[in-house]
N, C-alpha and C positions, 0 to 999 in steps of 0.2 A: 318421536319415530324414526327410526331408520337411520340412525347417525352413526351411518357403518363406519369402523375402524379402517385406516387405509395406512398400506406400506408406505416408507418414505422413500420414494424409486427417482429423485430428482439428483443429481449430480453434477461436476462443475461443469462439465461437458454441455448436459441439457441446458442448466441455467445461464450459460456463458451464451448460448445458442437464442435462447427466449430474448435475454437481453438487445443482444445484435439484431435478431430478426423483427424486434419490437421497433429500433430506433431504424432501421438501415430500412425504409420503407419510400412510400412516396415523397414524404416529405426531403427527402435524399435527392432521389433521380428527375422530381420536377423543379427542384429548388433554383439550378444554374439560371435556368431560363427566367426566373421569377427576378433573382439577383444581379441578371446580366446590367440593370439602367445603372448598378452600382460600382461596377467593374470592379478594381483588383481590393477594394473595400472589402467587399465579400468575403475574399479569402482572410482578410484581419479577422472577419468578424466572427468565421468559422474557428480561427484560432482561439480568440477572446471566450468565446461561448465555449467552445471545447474546454477551457482549461476551467470557465463556472462551473459546467457540468459534471467534469471530475472532481471540482469540491462539493459540488451536491452527492455525486456517487459516495465518495468517502462520508460524506454525513450520512446518507442512509445505508452504507454498510456498517459506521458505526453506532447506527440506531439497529441493525440488525443484529448486531453481536451481541448490544444490551439487553433487548428484547425481539427473539426470533419469533415475531406472531405473524400468523396468516393477516393478510389485508395491508400489508406494506402503511403507506400513508396513511392511510385511515388509523388502522392499529396505533401508528406511535402518535399522532395526534390525540387521539382518545387517552390513550396513554399519560400522555405529557396535560392537555388542556381541560378533559374532562370529556362526559358523554354530549352534550351538546354540540361542542366544537368538534367532536370526532364523528356526530352524524354528518354536520354541514360539510365538512371536507370529503369523507366517505360519499354524500349525495353529488358533488361536484367533480369528484373523482371517476365516478361509475358513469354520470353522464359525459364528461371528456370521451370516456372509453366508447361506448356504443356509437356517439355522434361520429367517431372519426371513421370507424366500418368505412360507410359509404363511398367516402374520399379513397381509402386503401382500396374499394375493390372496383371503382369507377376506375383508376390508374390500372386494372387488372384490366376492364373490359376494353380501355382503349389500347392496350398493349396487343390482345388477341384480335381486335378490329384493324390495327395495323398490319399485322402480319398476313389478317384473310379478308381485306377490303370488299369483295365480292358479297360477303355476309351482313355488310354494314346495313343497318337502320334503328330506328328510335328503338324498336320493339326488341330488338336482340340486343343492344347495349343494356336496355333494361334487365333483361335476364343474365347476360354476363355478368351485371352487377350484383344481383341477388344471389342468383346461383353458389358462386362460391364463400358466400356469407353462410349461407347455409349448410353446404359441404363442407365448411370448418368445422361447422357447430357439430357435426354428425361424429367428426373425427375425435372433439372436444368430448362428445358424451361417451365415448368408448374409456375414457380415463386418462388422467391426470401424464399416466407413463406414455400415454398414445399420443397423447398432445406435445409431451417432451422428446417423445424421437422423432416424429412428424419436423418438429421445429430446429431438431440436429439438420436432418435431411434435407431442410430447404435454408438454411440457413449457408452450411457449409457451401451447397451447390450453388448457390448465386453469387458468394463471395469471391467463384473463379471469374467469373466474366469481368463485375466491377474491378476486382483488384486487377486486372491484366490492363483496362481502361486507363485505372489510377497510376500504376507503375509505368507500366509501358508505356503508355502513352506519354508519359514526361519528354521521351525522345521527338514529339512530333509537335511540342509546345513552338508557336511562333511568337517570340519576346515581343513584336509588334503590336499583339493581339492583349497584351499586357501592361501599358503604359500608362492608360489613364485611370486613375485613384478613386475619383468620385464622379463622374460625367452626370450624374444625376442633378447638378445644381444645387442642391439642398444643403443645408447647412450641414456641417460633420455628426452634430450631436443627433439631430433631426434624421439622415440615415442611417445612422446606429441606431437607434432607436425603430426605424422603420422595418432593418434587418432582423435585429432580434427576436420577435415572433415566428419570422421566416425559419429560421437557425433554429430554436429552439424547440419548433414542431416536430423537426427531425430528430432532434433528443429527447423528447418525449419516450418513456419506455426505459430511462436510464433505470430505474427505481424495480423494474420488473420481475428482478430475482428474488425481492424483499415479500412479494407479493404471496406468492405460494409457498410460504415458509414451512406449513405445517406438512409440506409433502418433499421438504427438502433435508438430503442425508447430511448430517453434521453440520447444520444451515451456521454456527457461530464462523464457521471455516468457510464454507462453499459460498455463501451467500458476498462476505465480502470482496473474495477474490474474483468470483465470477460478475462481478456488481463492475469495479476496475477494469477488469481487462475486457469485458462488453463495450465500456466506453472509450478506451483506449482504441480497439479494433475500428469501431464505427467512427470518432474523430481523426482516426488518421485517414482511411478512406473518405471521409467528405474531404477535409483540405485537400488531398493528393487527386481528389476525383476534380473538385472543383478548378484548380491549377490548371488540369489538360482541358477540360472542356472550355474553359475561357481562353486558353491559348490555344486552342485547335480549330475551334468553331466560331467566324466570323461573327461582329457584333449584332450586324444586322440580322442575321439568320437566327441568332441564339434566343434575341428578344423575342424573336414568334413562335418558335421551337416549341412541340408539344411533347417531343422526345429528347432532350440534348443529348443524355449519353450517347443513344443511337445514331444521333447525327454524326457528333464526333467520331465513333468507331466506323461509320463507314466513309468519312474523310480519309481516316488513316489506313483502314484497311480492308473497304469495299463494301458491296451488299452484303456477303455473310457474317461480315463482324455483325454489320447493325439488326439481323436478322438473331445472333446470338445473343444481343444485349438485350434484345426485344424478349427474347426467352426467359432470359434471368430477371425481367422487369416483371413477368408473370410468377415467377419463381419467388421472387421480393415480396409482392402482393399476397401471394399465398400464405408465406411465412410469416407475415406481419398480420394477417388477419387471422393467423393461428395463434400467436403469441396475446393479442390482445382480446382476443374469444376466450382463452384461459382467463385471463385475468377479469374480463367484465362478470366471470361464474362467481370467482375467490372473495372478492373488494365485498359486494352485496353478501356473500355468504357468513363474511366474517362479521359486518354489521347485523346482520338478524342473530347469529349467535349470542351478540351480547343484548340482544332487544330492542336495537337500535331500527332495524328494517324488517318488513313484514317479515314472519317467519315461514313462508313458501320460499323465499331467499336461501334460507338456511336448509333445506331439507334435502338429504343425499340420495340417489339413485343406489341402485344395489353396486355400482361399479364407485362406488364412493364418490361422485360427481356433483356439483348443486346444477344439477339438470334444468330445475324449474327457472332459476335467475339465469342461465346461460339462454334457454330458448325466450325467455320477456324479452332481454337485452336485446337480441336479434330481431325480436319483433318492430321492437323499436328503431332501430337501424332502418328494417325495411321500409316500415309507415316512411321515416325520414327520404328513403331514396324514393319511393313514390311520389312523393310531396316535389320532389325536386324536379321527377321526370316529367309532371304534370304543370310545371311551373316553366315561367318564360325564360330565367334567368338559366345563362351557360356556367359551363363548366367551371370556369375560372372565375365565376363570380360565387357559384358555390363554393370552392375551392377556399376563396378567401374567408368567406366566411366562416366556415367550419373551422380551419387552419388558427383564426382571432379567438373564436369562441372554444376550442379545444382548447388550446393553449395555456388561453386566462384560466379555465376551470381546472387545469393540470398545474398551472404555477403556483395560485394559492397554497394548495397543498405544499408545494415543495416550499413555500417560504415559513408556513406553519412547522415545516417539519427541519429548517434548518437550523431554529434555533430551540430545538425539542430535547437536542443530545443531554444539556444538562438536566433539564425537568423530569426527563424519564430513568437517569441515573439515580438523580434523587428518588424516584417513587419505586425503583427496584431494589434500592439502599433501604428502604422502609422509614422513610423521611431522613429529615436533616436538611444541613447546608446544601445549597445547589450546586455544583461544580460549573468554575468560569467557563465561559466557551472561549473556543480557539479562533484563530485566526481562518481557519479552514469553515467554519459555521457562520463567520460575519464576512466573508466571501459569498459562500451561497447563498446567504439572505439577500443582498447588494445584489447580486445576480436575477436574482427571483425578482425582485421589486425594479429593478429596471425592465427585464421583461414584460412583466406586467404592464409596466407604463409602455413600451412600445407595441403593446396588442391595440392600441387606441381607443377612443372614446366608447364607440359602439358595441366594438365585442364586449368591452368590459361591463358597459350596461345591460347588453343581452343576457351577459354570464350571472351578473348579479339580480336581475330577476330568476335567472333558472335556478338560483342556489336558493333563493327565498320562497320559490315554490318547492322549497323539501321542507319547510318549516310546519305544512300541517302534515305531514307525514308523522315529523317526529313527536309534534303532538299528540296526533292518533296514538303512535307506540307506547308513548308514555300513561296516558290515558287509558289504554287496553291492561297496561302492566300496572297499575294503580289499582283496577277491579278487581282484579286477584288479591290485592291486600285488604287488610278488615277497615273498614270508616274509621275514620278520627271522629268522634263526637265530643263536641267541646262541652265542657262542664259551666256548671253556673258558680258565680263568686269565686 
């Protein structure tokens, strides 16, 4: 019913914007404060994690060339490892997407309330958190091309002030603020493992261009180029931006900051610059919400078309959009927001929990996809020997495992429980599919 055909509308500019827009969000502009206790080790972490992210990005680009299928990590896992692993990865990846929306939206509401402190209240904070999520849902319900155009506008607009801080701010860096390598007192490996999920959360979204592959023009060329270009832009911004913030904002002030880039801009250029950065944070949040909303409809849609998710997720609206999947996902994100608003945990506790869970749920698909290129190539060739893995794929796998280790025992435990909760859905879907087939009746003798 209603599998509307869609015109391929996403080019390299839109795909790059989706990648950068999904990556450069709350994980970036809140991270300097969270990473402040680790000094200049955090800069090294960005560089090392950026190299790992590029290896993962190259792996995704290769997978997209071999099999430009809608669904990104879910689609590649299913091709390489079969239906059950494909379902489990798609389930976890979908959870990581909608569970991230409240954190991004809370960052939006915080920036708005900083600009207009006179309206600050719990009720207004909740309204400013839920409202943008549903406003972006309405944009995505208008079609993939509208979502892509919106991504281009918000991404390239926000890069101007963030780029100004990251580049021009280098002239304001005080070398005395960059002298401590690891002031946390933790062993180097422990500190590096702690930094891994914080930086990885900011790199989540590197595979975004692979998810709506069915709507991408010339995906074999567009997806690899936009993926590598998007990661490179974001990684450069992360490294330079962290250098500037650590080098400009005094350590004591940075450790307690809720808006580190705005604080840096205020120190360098005054109040007007802090306002400009706050506006950029708002644009950044909206852009990230838009990109993730696009993905949270595409992933379950691909799984539903393969008979692994309930059929409602695979139905397209008259505009060619998986509307039901987007609305269901946004509703779950809204419930998570309301639960957080009613609870006693503050934003930092909620942020840490969601960062751990979202990163864990995303890194598991990354680990599977890192070693999937040979299996996918063999499948696409109709069988035969599996090609040998290259250095890039092995680095991407080690990078994923180390990040998973850095998430810590509690997020991994809860993430595993969420993954296992998907098994009844898989069994139900297989049961529904088998009920359409003739029953097998064993014969005597």
